N, C-alpha and C positions, 0 to 999 in steps of 0.2 A: 504493500501500498505508499501511496506517494506521501511524504511530508510536505510537498507544495500543493499548494490547491490550485485548480482550474477554474477560468474565468468559464464557467459552461453557457451561458447566456447572458445577453446585453444588459437583462431587466436588473440582474445581480451586482454586475458591475456600475452601472449607470445609476441605480440607487444610491450605492455606497459613496461616490462621487459626487452627486448632488447632495448627499447632506454633509460631505466632508467640508465642501467650498462654502463660500459664503453665501449661497442661496438660502440656507439655515441657520443664521449666526448664532441663534438660543443653544444651538446641541453644542456650541462651546463651554467648558466648564476652566472658570477662572482657576487659577492656582490655590487661591486661599478656599478653593468648594471641594477640594479635591479627598484631602483626609478624613476619613469616620475615626470613630474611638477606637483605639485597637486596644482587643483583648486580652494579646497574646499572654500579658503576665499572669494571666488566671487563668485562661482558656487555653489548654494546649494540643491546640488544633489547627489543620488547615485544610483547605480546600485547594487541592490542584488537577487543572483540568489539562489533558494534553492528546496528542493526535494516538491512534492506536499504532502498537508494535515499534514504540516511542522510548521503551525504558527495557533493561535488562531484566529477565523473568529465569525462576527456578528451571532449569533441565528440568525437573520432578515434579515439580509445582507450577504453574505456571499462575497461580493466584498470589504467588511469592514476588516480590520484586528485593532483589539482594541491596541494592544501595540507599533504598529507600526504606528499609527494613532498619538498615545500618542507621540511618539517620534518627528514626522515632527510637531505636534503643540507646543510642548517644544523648539523645536531647529530652526521653518524655515526651516527645511531641507525635501523635498522631496525626495521620496523614490521609484524608480522602481521598483518592487519586479517580479521576476519570476520565477514560480513554471518548470524550466528545466531539474532540473536533475533527471533522473527516471532510472540511470544505474551508476555507477562509472566509468566504462571502457568508454561507451558509450560519457558523457561528456568529460572524458581524450580524447578521440580521437575528438571531437569539439573544445577543446578550444587548442590543445598541438602545433598547426601549429604554431598560432600566438605566444606564449611565446617560443618558439624554435629557432623562427625568430626574438625575442628581438619585438614584436610587442604587441601593447594594444588587451586586448581580448573582451572590450566593458563591463568590469564587474568591479566594486569594493569591493564587499563579493563574496564569494560560501560557502558553505558547502558541504565537503566531509566527507567520512569515513576514520575512520584512517589509515587504510591500505592505503589508495591513497593519505591523507595528508603525509604519510612517503616518497612517490614517488617525491611527490610536494618539499618538505624539500630536497631531495636528489637532487635535479635538481636545485636547486635555482630557483624555478617560484614563489616563493612568498616574502613578504617584511615580517620584522619584525614588531613590533607593538611596538608603544611605550607607554609601561607601566605606565612611570608618566603621562599621558592624560589619564587611562582608572586607576583610583581608586578604582571603583566596584571589577575591575577584581581581581586585587592585592588585597582587601581584604576578597573577598567572593566567589572565585574558591573552589570548592571543593579540598581537598589538596591529597586526592586519584588520581585526576586527573592532577597536577600539574606537574609533570616532566615523560611524555611520554619518553620513549628509542626514540623515531623517532625526538622528536623536546623538547631536555632539557629545562628547565625552561619555556617549552611554548612560546617561543620566536615569533616566527612562526604563532602561532594557539591557538584558545581559544574554549571550546567545547561547542558547540551549545545545544545536547541533549546529554544525555549519555543512556547507556542500560547493559543489562546482558544477554547473551546466556545460557538459562541455558535448562532444561525439562519441557515439559506442559504437564497432563496427563489428563483422564478422571477418578478421583478417583472410583465413582460410578458405571461403568460399568468395570473397570479394578478390582473393588475389593478389594483392598489394599493397600498401601502406595507406592509409589516410594520415596528413599530417598540417592542410589548412581547412577553414571553414569552405573554401574555393574549393577545396577537393571533391564533397560532396555534389557539385556541379557537373562531374565528367560525363562522359557520355553513357559510361558502363554503369552509372548508377540511376538510369532514367526508369521511374517507376519505382525504385527499390530504395526510397527516400523518403522518415516521415521527420515531420517536426512537430514540438509540442503547440498543443493548439491554445493554451493560456497565456494573453500578452505578456502579463507580466515573468512568464516563463522565457518566452522567446526571444524576445527582441534583442535584450543585450548581446549574444553570443552571433546573431546574424547582423548586428550595427558593427561587432568586433570584426567579422569576415571584411567589411569593407575599410578597416583602418581605424575606426571612430574611437574616439577615446571615452568611454561610455560613462566615464565620472560627469561627465559636462557635454551630454549628446544634446541635440537641437530640434527640433518639430519638422527642419529637412531632412535630417537623417532619420526619424521615425518614415517619413513620407519615402523616402527614396529605397529604403528595404522594404515597405510594402510594396510598392511597383515591382520590386524583384519578385517579391514573394509569388504575387498575379500573375506575373510571365511564367514564372516556375509551375504554379497550379495549372495555366492554361496549355501549357507545352505538356502537362502529363509525366512531369518530373520528379515531382512530389506527391506521392503515393497518397497520400492524407496526413491527417493531422492529428495527434493522439492527445489521450491523458498517459496515466502509466502504465496501459496496456502496450504500450513499444514494446516493454519487456517481453511480452507474449509473442511480438512481432518477431522480433531481433533472436529471441530461440528457436524459433520455426525455420527461422529463413527466408520467409515472407520478405522481410526487410534487409540489406545489407550493413546499410547505415542510418542513423538519426540520431535528433537531439538526445540526450540522454541525463540522466541523474549521475553522480560520481557514486553516493551510494549505492542504491541498486544495480550499479556494474560490477562493485566490488560480490554482489549474491548473486550475479547472475555468472561470474568466472568460476564460482564453486563449480557449477553443474557442466561449463563449454569455458576451457580455457581458452580459445579461440576468441571470444570477445575481447575486444580492445577498448578501453577508456583513453580518449585523446583529448589532450587542453592542446589546442591549435597553436600555429607558432603566433596568429594575430592574438591571441589571451583567448580565454572563456573569463564566466562570471563567478566569480565568490559572492555565495550567498549565506545568511544566517537564519534560524529562525530563534523569538529570541522568547525569555522569559519576562513576565510584564505584572505587574502588579496592578489593577484594576481599582480604581476612584470606589472610596469608601469598603475598602476591603476591611474587614474584622480581624484578620490574624496578620499585618503586614510583619511585625517583627519577624513572626515566626517565617513569613514567604520568604524574608533576607536571611534567614537562616537556612532554610533549605536550601535557596540559591546559590548561598558560599560553601556549603558542603557540597553540591557537585562541582566545585572549583577545587576542590582537593584534589591534587593528580593523580593520590590511589585511587580514588571515585570516579575520577574524569575517565581513566586508563578503562574501569570496569567497565562503563556503561559504551566507551568506543570502542571494546571487542565485541560487543552485544550488537548496536546499531552500524558499526561501518560506515561510518560517516565520516567527515571532516571535523576533526576534533577542536574546540574552541580554548585547549589548554593543551598546547606545547607540550610541557615538563609534563605529561602522561605518556610520553613516550619512552621516555627513560624507564618508567614503572613497566612497561611493558617488554620492553629492550631486557631488561633482566629477567623476566618471567621463564619460567623451568617449562613453563608450556608453548611445544614450539610454534603453536598456530597463534598463540599471542605476543611470543617473539617477534617471528616474519609478520604481524601487524603493524612494527613499529619500524618498518621499514618499508610501507605501504604508502607512498606520494598520493594516494586517495583518501588517507587516514593524517598523513602529515605531510604537507606537501614538501618537498626538498627547496632551496633558496630557487634553484634554478625554473620550475616551477610556480614558486610564488610571482617570480617576476613577471608572469604572463596572467598574474589573476586580478582582476579589481573588481570593486562594489561599484554595479552601477548608480548612479542616481536614481532617485524615485521620478515616477510620475506622478507630478501633481495634480493638483484636485481640479485644476481648470481644465487641463490638458484630457483628464481622463476618460470625459464621456465621449468628446469626439475622436481619440484614438480609438477606445477599446473599441466603437461603434465602427470604424473603417477595419482596423484587426478582424471583428468576430466575421465583417463582411466577407474576409476574404477567406479563412476558417471554416466560415458557414454554420458560425454559432447563432 
Protein backbone atom coordinates (compact mmCIF):
# COMPACT_ATOMS: atom_id res chain seq x y z
CA UNK A 1 0.00 0.00 0.00
CA UNK A 2 1.39 3.39 -0.95
CA UNK A 3 2.32 5.94 1.65
CA UNK A 4 1.75 8.65 -0.94
CA UNK A 5 -1.82 9.61 -1.66
CA UNK A 6 -3.44 9.92 -5.05
CA UNK A 7 -5.50 12.86 -6.26
CA UNK A 8 -8.27 10.56 -7.44
CA UNK A 9 -10.57 13.30 -8.62
CA UNK A 10 -10.56 17.01 -9.20
CA UNK A 11 -13.29 17.41 -6.63
CA UNK A 12 -11.13 16.39 -3.68
CA UNK A 13 -8.10 18.38 -4.79
CA UNK A 14 -10.05 21.47 -5.71
CA UNK A 15 -12.04 21.46 -2.49
CA UNK A 16 -8.85 21.41 -0.48
CA UNK A 17 -7.33 24.12 -2.64
CA UNK A 18 -10.23 26.52 -2.29
CA UNK A 19 -10.37 25.99 1.45
CA UNK A 20 -6.66 26.67 1.77
CA UNK A 21 -6.87 29.83 -0.30
CA UNK A 22 -8.13 33.28 0.42
CA UNK A 23 -11.69 32.35 -0.45
CA UNK A 24 -12.32 31.01 3.06
CA UNK A 25 -10.34 33.28 5.40
CA UNK A 26 -12.27 32.03 8.42
CA UNK A 27 -10.59 28.65 8.00
CA UNK A 28 -7.25 30.11 9.10
CA UNK A 29 -6.53 29.72 12.80
CA UNK A 30 -4.43 32.38 14.50
CA UNK A 31 -1.42 31.21 16.53
CA UNK A 32 -3.04 32.13 19.83
CA UNK A 33 -6.01 29.86 19.16
CA UNK A 34 -4.13 26.65 18.35
CA UNK A 35 -3.16 25.29 21.75
CA UNK A 36 -5.65 23.48 23.95
CA UNK A 37 -5.49 22.31 27.54
CA UNK A 38 -2.68 19.74 27.69
CA UNK A 39 -3.66 16.85 29.95
CA UNK A 40 -0.38 14.97 29.46
CA UNK A 41 0.79 15.39 33.06
CA UNK A 42 -2.21 13.54 34.47
CA UNK A 43 -3.51 11.55 31.51
CA UNK A 44 -0.78 9.24 30.23
CA UNK A 45 -2.33 8.48 26.85
CA UNK A 46 -2.25 9.72 23.29
CA UNK A 47 -3.99 8.98 19.98
CA UNK A 48 -1.67 8.42 17.01
CA UNK A 49 -3.19 8.24 13.47
CA UNK A 50 -1.03 6.76 10.71
CA UNK A 51 -1.12 4.99 7.34
CA UNK A 52 -1.52 1.20 7.04
CA UNK A 53 1.65 -0.90 6.98
CA UNK A 54 3.78 2.00 8.17
CA UNK A 55 5.12 0.76 11.49
CA UNK A 56 6.99 -2.33 12.60
CA UNK A 57 4.96 -5.31 13.80
CA UNK A 58 5.88 -8.50 15.61
CA UNK A 59 6.49 -11.45 13.28
CA UNK A 60 4.31 -13.74 15.38
CA UNK A 61 1.65 -11.27 16.51
CA UNK A 62 0.78 -8.41 14.14
CA UNK A 63 -1.16 -6.63 16.87
CA UNK A 64 2.14 -5.96 18.63
CA UNK A 65 4.29 -3.04 17.48
CA UNK A 66 7.71 -3.40 19.11
CA UNK A 67 8.91 0.20 18.84
CA UNK A 68 5.60 1.59 20.03
CA UNK A 69 5.35 -0.96 22.84
CA UNK A 70 8.87 -0.02 23.96
CA UNK A 71 7.80 3.63 24.23
CA UNK A 72 4.84 2.69 26.43
CA UNK A 73 6.99 0.56 28.70
CA UNK A 74 9.57 3.31 29.07
CA UNK A 75 7.20 6.22 29.66
CA UNK A 76 4.02 4.69 31.00
CA UNK A 77 2.12 6.40 28.17
CA UNK A 78 -0.52 4.23 26.51
CA UNK A 79 -0.84 4.82 22.76
CA UNK A 80 -4.04 4.30 20.80
CA UNK A 81 -2.69 3.60 17.33
CA UNK A 82 -5.08 3.74 14.37
CA UNK A 83 -4.30 2.96 10.73
CA UNK A 84 -6.94 5.32 9.40
CA UNK A 85 -5.09 7.41 6.82
CA UNK A 86 -5.55 5.82 3.40
CA UNK A 87 -5.49 8.99 1.31
CA UNK A 88 -4.42 12.54 2.16
CA UNK A 89 -7.51 14.19 0.70
CA UNK A 90 -9.84 11.69 2.31
CA UNK A 91 -8.24 12.27 5.71
CA UNK A 92 -8.33 16.03 5.14
CA UNK A 93 -12.07 15.77 4.58
CA UNK A 94 -12.45 13.71 7.74
CA UNK A 95 -10.78 16.12 10.17
CA UNK A 96 -11.07 19.53 8.45
CA UNK A 97 -14.57 20.34 9.82
CA UNK A 98 -13.27 20.12 13.38
CA UNK A 99 -10.10 22.10 12.66
CA UNK A 100 -11.80 24.94 10.80
CA UNK A 101 -14.39 25.21 13.56
CA UNK A 102 -11.77 25.32 16.32
CA UNK A 103 -12.73 21.91 17.70
CA UNK A 104 -10.66 18.94 18.85
CA UNK A 105 -10.00 16.23 16.28
CA UNK A 106 -9.59 13.43 18.82
CA UNK A 107 -6.05 12.86 17.54
CA UNK A 108 -2.79 13.98 19.12
CA UNK A 109 -0.43 12.97 16.34
CA UNK A 110 -0.97 12.45 12.61
CA UNK A 111 1.20 11.52 9.61
CA UNK A 112 0.49 13.25 6.29
CA UNK A 113 2.43 13.77 3.07
CA UNK A 114 4.52 16.89 2.73
CA UNK A 115 2.27 18.60 0.17
CA UNK A 116 -0.73 18.14 2.48
CA UNK A 117 1.37 19.15 5.48
CA UNK A 118 2.01 22.41 3.64
CA UNK A 119 -1.74 23.01 3.50
CA UNK A 120 -2.12 22.40 7.24
CA UNK A 121 0.71 24.81 8.01
CA UNK A 122 -0.79 27.50 5.75
CA UNK A 123 -4.16 27.12 7.45
CA UNK A 124 -2.66 27.27 10.93
CA UNK A 125 -4.13 23.88 11.82
CA UNK A 126 -1.09 22.39 13.55
CA UNK A 127 0.91 23.42 16.59
CA UNK A 128 4.59 24.19 16.90
CA UNK A 129 6.55 21.49 18.67
CA UNK A 130 8.85 22.33 21.57
CA UNK A 131 12.27 21.31 20.24
CA UNK A 132 13.84 21.94 23.66
CA UNK A 133 11.91 18.85 24.75
CA UNK A 134 12.95 16.87 21.67
CA UNK A 135 16.75 16.51 21.90
CA UNK A 136 16.87 13.54 19.56
CA UNK A 137 15.07 15.41 16.79
CA UNK A 138 17.39 18.39 17.25
CA UNK A 139 20.46 16.16 17.09
CA UNK A 140 19.62 13.45 14.56
CA UNK A 141 17.19 14.85 11.95
CA UNK A 142 18.61 14.47 8.44
CA UNK A 143 20.00 17.92 7.45
CA UNK A 144 18.58 17.53 3.94
CA UNK A 145 15.07 17.37 5.43
CA UNK A 146 15.60 20.09 8.01
CA UNK A 147 14.06 23.10 6.30
CA UNK A 148 11.31 22.41 3.74
CA UNK A 149 9.84 25.46 2.04
CA UNK A 150 6.44 24.88 3.63
CA UNK A 151 7.74 24.74 7.22
CA UNK A 152 10.93 26.70 7.73
CA UNK A 153 12.99 25.19 10.51
CA UNK A 154 10.58 22.25 10.81
CA UNK A 155 8.74 23.99 13.64
CA UNK A 156 5.41 22.27 12.94
CA UNK A 157 6.49 18.96 11.44
CA UNK A 158 8.98 16.13 11.85
CA UNK A 159 9.52 13.52 9.11
CA UNK A 160 8.17 10.09 9.97
CA UNK A 161 9.75 8.47 6.92
CA UNK A 162 11.14 9.84 3.70
CA UNK A 163 11.40 8.49 0.18
CA UNK A 164 12.47 9.09 -3.39
CA UNK A 165 10.30 9.32 -6.49
CA UNK A 166 12.43 7.95 -9.29
CA UNK A 167 12.30 5.34 -12.06
CA UNK A 168 11.90 1.57 -11.71
CA UNK A 169 12.51 -0.78 -14.60
CA UNK A 170 13.07 -4.42 -15.48
CA UNK A 171 16.65 -4.48 -16.66
CA UNK A 172 16.61 -8.06 -17.97
CA UNK A 173 13.47 -7.63 -20.05
CA UNK A 174 14.43 -4.20 -21.31
CA UNK A 175 17.94 -5.32 -22.14
CA UNK A 176 19.63 -2.03 -21.35
CA UNK A 177 20.14 0.49 -18.58
CA UNK A 178 18.02 3.52 -17.81
CA UNK A 179 20.06 6.44 -16.55
CA UNK A 180 17.93 9.50 -17.20
CA UNK A 181 14.29 10.48 -17.35
CA UNK A 182 14.74 11.05 -21.06
CA UNK A 183 15.47 7.34 -21.49
CA UNK A 184 11.80 6.65 -20.78
CA UNK A 185 10.88 8.16 -24.13
CA UNK A 186 13.01 5.83 -26.28
CA UNK A 187 11.14 4.00 -29.06
CA UNK A 188 11.59 0.56 -27.47
CA UNK A 189 9.50 1.67 -24.48
CA UNK A 190 6.49 2.86 -26.45
CA UNK A 191 3.38 1.58 -24.70
CA UNK A 192 5.42 0.07 -21.86
CA UNK A 193 5.78 3.14 -19.61
CA UNK A 194 3.53 4.34 -16.80
CA UNK A 195 3.53 7.57 -14.83
CA UNK A 196 1.97 8.30 -11.45
CA UNK A 197 -1.48 9.80 -11.67
CA UNK A 198 -1.27 12.11 -8.68
CA UNK A 199 -0.23 15.65 -9.54
CA UNK A 200 1.87 16.08 -6.42
CA UNK A 201 3.54 12.73 -6.94
CA UNK A 202 4.42 13.09 -10.61
CA UNK A 203 5.34 16.61 -11.63
CA UNK A 204 8.75 17.04 -9.97
CA UNK A 205 10.55 14.15 -11.67
CA UNK A 206 9.21 15.20 -15.07
CA UNK A 207 10.44 18.75 -14.52
CA UNK A 208 13.84 17.49 -13.43
CA UNK A 209 14.02 15.60 -16.70
CA UNK A 210 13.80 19.00 -18.37
CA UNK A 211 16.66 20.33 -16.26
CA UNK A 212 14.42 22.39 -13.99
CA UNK A 213 15.45 23.31 -10.45
CA UNK A 214 12.37 21.97 -8.66
CA UNK A 215 13.05 24.03 -5.55
CA UNK A 216 11.91 27.08 -7.56
CA UNK A 217 9.96 25.84 -10.55
CA UNK A 218 7.58 28.17 -12.39
CA UNK A 219 4.14 27.96 -13.97
CA UNK A 220 5.84 27.85 -17.39
CA UNK A 221 7.78 24.77 -16.28
CA UNK A 222 4.52 23.11 -15.27
CA UNK A 223 2.75 23.89 -18.54
CA UNK A 224 5.72 22.57 -20.50
CA UNK A 225 5.58 19.14 -18.86
CA UNK A 226 1.82 19.06 -19.38
CA UNK A 227 2.28 19.65 -23.11
CA UNK A 228 5.00 17.00 -23.32
CA UNK A 229 2.93 14.48 -21.38
CA UNK A 230 -0.16 15.15 -23.48
CA UNK A 231 1.81 14.47 -26.68
CA UNK A 232 3.10 11.19 -25.24
CA UNK A 233 -0.41 10.14 -24.28
CA UNK A 234 -1.66 10.87 -27.80
CA UNK A 235 1.20 8.90 -29.34
CA UNK A 236 0.41 6.01 -26.94
CA UNK A 237 3.95 6.07 -25.58
CA UNK A 238 2.57 6.30 -22.04
CA UNK A 239 0.58 3.14 -21.37
CA UNK A 240 -1.45 4.60 -18.50
CA UNK A 241 -1.31 6.56 -15.26
CA UNK A 242 -1.28 4.60 -12.04
CA UNK A 243 -1.56 4.64 -8.32
CA UNK A 244 0.43 2.03 -6.50
CA UNK A 245 -0.77 -0.58 -8.97
CA UNK A 246 2.37 0.07 -11.01
CA UNK A 247 3.90 -2.59 -8.74
CA UNK A 248 1.76 -5.29 -10.32
CA UNK A 249 2.39 -4.02 -13.85
CA UNK A 250 6.14 -4.06 -13.32
CA UNK A 251 6.15 -7.45 -11.61
CA UNK A 252 4.15 -9.09 -14.43
CA UNK A 253 6.18 -7.46 -17.20
CA UNK A 254 3.21 -5.57 -18.68
CA UNK A 255 5.28 -2.45 -18.04
CA UNK A 256 9.04 -2.24 -18.47
CA UNK A 257 9.66 1.15 -16.86
CA UNK A 258 7.69 3.49 -14.65
CA UNK A 259 7.68 6.27 -12.13
CA UNK A 260 8.06 4.60 -8.75
CA UNK A 261 8.72 5.06 -5.04
CA UNK A 262 11.98 3.82 -3.58
CA UNK A 263 10.45 1.86 -0.69
CA UNK A 264 8.15 -0.11 -2.99
CA UNK A 265 11.04 -1.14 -5.19
CA UNK A 266 13.06 -2.52 -2.28
CA UNK A 267 10.16 -4.84 -1.58
CA UNK A 268 9.83 -5.77 -5.28
CA UNK A 269 13.54 -6.60 -5.51
CA UNK A 270 13.17 -9.23 -2.83
CA UNK A 271 11.06 -11.26 -5.28
CA UNK A 272 12.63 -10.10 -8.53
CA UNK A 273 16.29 -9.02 -8.54
CA UNK A 274 15.92 -7.85 -12.16
CA UNK A 275 13.97 -4.81 -10.96
CA UNK A 276 16.18 -1.74 -10.71
CA UNK A 277 15.52 1.66 -9.16
CA UNK A 278 17.18 4.71 -10.67
CA UNK A 279 17.77 8.19 -9.40
CA UNK A 280 18.13 9.83 -12.82
CA UNK A 281 21.21 11.80 -13.76
CA UNK A 282 19.09 14.98 -13.81
CA UNK A 283 17.85 14.29 -10.29
CA UNK A 284 14.86 12.92 -8.41
CA UNK A 285 12.45 14.19 -5.79
CA UNK A 286 13.10 13.60 -2.10
CA UNK A 287 9.90 13.75 -0.10
CA UNK A 288 8.73 13.06 3.42
CA UNK A 289 5.60 12.17 5.31
CA UNK A 290 5.55 14.07 8.51
CA UNK A 291 4.36 13.81 12.07
CA UNK A 292 2.21 16.78 13.09
CA UNK A 293 0.24 17.74 16.20
CA UNK A 294 -3.24 19.08 15.34
CA UNK A 295 -4.67 22.13 17.05
CA UNK A 296 -6.27 21.61 20.46
CA UNK A 297 -4.63 18.19 20.88
CA UNK A 298 -5.22 17.07 24.46
CA UNK A 299 -1.86 15.32 24.87
CA UNK A 300 0.66 17.56 23.13
CA UNK A 301 3.56 16.84 25.48
CA UNK A 302 2.96 13.09 25.25
CA UNK A 303 2.97 13.39 21.45
CA UNK A 304 6.23 15.34 21.49
CA UNK A 305 7.81 12.59 23.58
CA UNK A 306 6.69 9.93 21.11
CA UNK A 307 8.13 11.89 18.20
CA UNK A 308 11.46 12.17 19.99
CA UNK A 309 11.38 8.45 20.80
CA UNK A 310 11.42 7.63 17.09
CA UNK A 311 14.50 9.81 16.59
CA UNK A 312 16.65 7.68 18.84
CA UNK A 313 18.97 5.97 16.32
CA UNK A 314 18.24 2.49 17.73
CA UNK A 315 14.49 2.99 17.39
CA UNK A 316 14.80 4.61 13.97
CA UNK A 317 16.90 1.65 12.81
CA UNK A 318 14.28 -0.84 13.96
CA UNK A 319 11.56 1.04 12.12
CA UNK A 320 13.67 1.46 8.97
CA UNK A 321 14.39 -2.26 8.85
CA UNK A 322 10.67 -2.89 8.62
CA UNK A 323 9.32 -0.14 6.33
CA UNK A 324 12.35 0.13 3.97
CA UNK A 325 11.88 3.80 3.12
CA UNK A 326 14.54 6.51 3.39
CA UNK A 327 15.34 6.80 7.08
CA UNK A 328 15.23 10.43 8.31
CA UNK A 329 17.79 9.54 11.00
CA UNK A 330 21.14 8.96 9.24
CA UNK A 331 22.70 7.82 12.53
CA UNK A 332 20.49 4.72 12.38
CA UNK A 333 22.76 3.45 9.60
CA UNK A 334 25.56 2.67 12.06
CA UNK A 335 23.12 0.77 14.26
CA UNK A 336 22.06 -1.47 11.38
CA UNK A 337 25.63 -1.88 10.14
CA UNK A 338 26.64 -3.36 13.48
CA UNK A 339 23.72 -5.81 13.51
CA UNK A 340 24.47 -9.54 13.62
CA UNK A 341 21.50 -10.04 11.35
CA UNK A 342 22.86 -10.21 7.78
CA UNK A 343 19.75 -8.69 6.20
CA UNK A 344 19.75 -5.74 8.57
CA UNK A 345 23.48 -5.18 8.11
CA UNK A 346 22.99 -5.20 4.33
CA UNK A 347 20.21 -2.63 4.66
CA UNK A 348 22.74 -0.18 6.07
CA UNK A 349 24.48 -0.24 2.68
CA UNK A 350 21.29 0.27 0.66
CA UNK A 351 21.30 3.81 -0.81
CA UNK A 352 17.50 3.71 -1.04
CA UNK A 353 17.35 3.64 2.75
CA UNK A 354 20.51 5.60 3.51
CA UNK A 355 21.39 7.65 0.40
CA UNK A 356 25.11 8.08 -0.13
CA UNK A 357 26.70 11.45 -0.93
CA UNK A 358 26.62 10.90 -4.68
CA UNK A 359 22.90 10.14 -4.61
CA UNK A 360 22.12 13.02 -2.27
CA UNK A 361 23.62 15.46 -4.75
CA UNK A 362 20.89 14.46 -7.19
CA UNK A 363 17.99 14.70 -4.71
CA UNK A 364 15.90 17.81 -4.18
CA UNK A 365 12.72 18.74 -2.33
CA UNK A 366 10.23 20.34 -4.69
CA UNK A 367 8.60 23.60 -3.81
CA UNK A 368 4.95 23.10 -2.98
CA UNK A 369 2.09 23.91 -5.33
CA UNK A 370 0.57 27.02 -3.81
CA UNK A 371 -3.10 27.37 -2.97
CA UNK A 372 -3.46 29.94 -5.75
CA UNK A 373 -2.01 27.51 -8.32
CA UNK A 374 -3.60 24.28 -7.20
CA UNK A 375 -7.09 24.44 -8.69
CA UNK A 376 -5.98 25.34 -12.23
CA UNK A 377 -2.99 23.01 -12.17
CA UNK A 378 -5.04 20.08 -10.86
CA UNK A 379 -7.70 20.67 -13.49
CA UNK A 380 -5.12 20.66 -16.29
CA UNK A 381 -3.21 17.63 -15.01
CA UNK A 382 -6.30 15.58 -14.21
CA UNK A 383 -7.61 16.29 -17.72
CA UNK A 384 -4.48 14.69 -19.15
CA UNK A 385 -4.53 11.77 -16.72
CA UNK A 386 -8.24 11.17 -17.12
CA UNK A 387 -9.29 11.65 -13.52
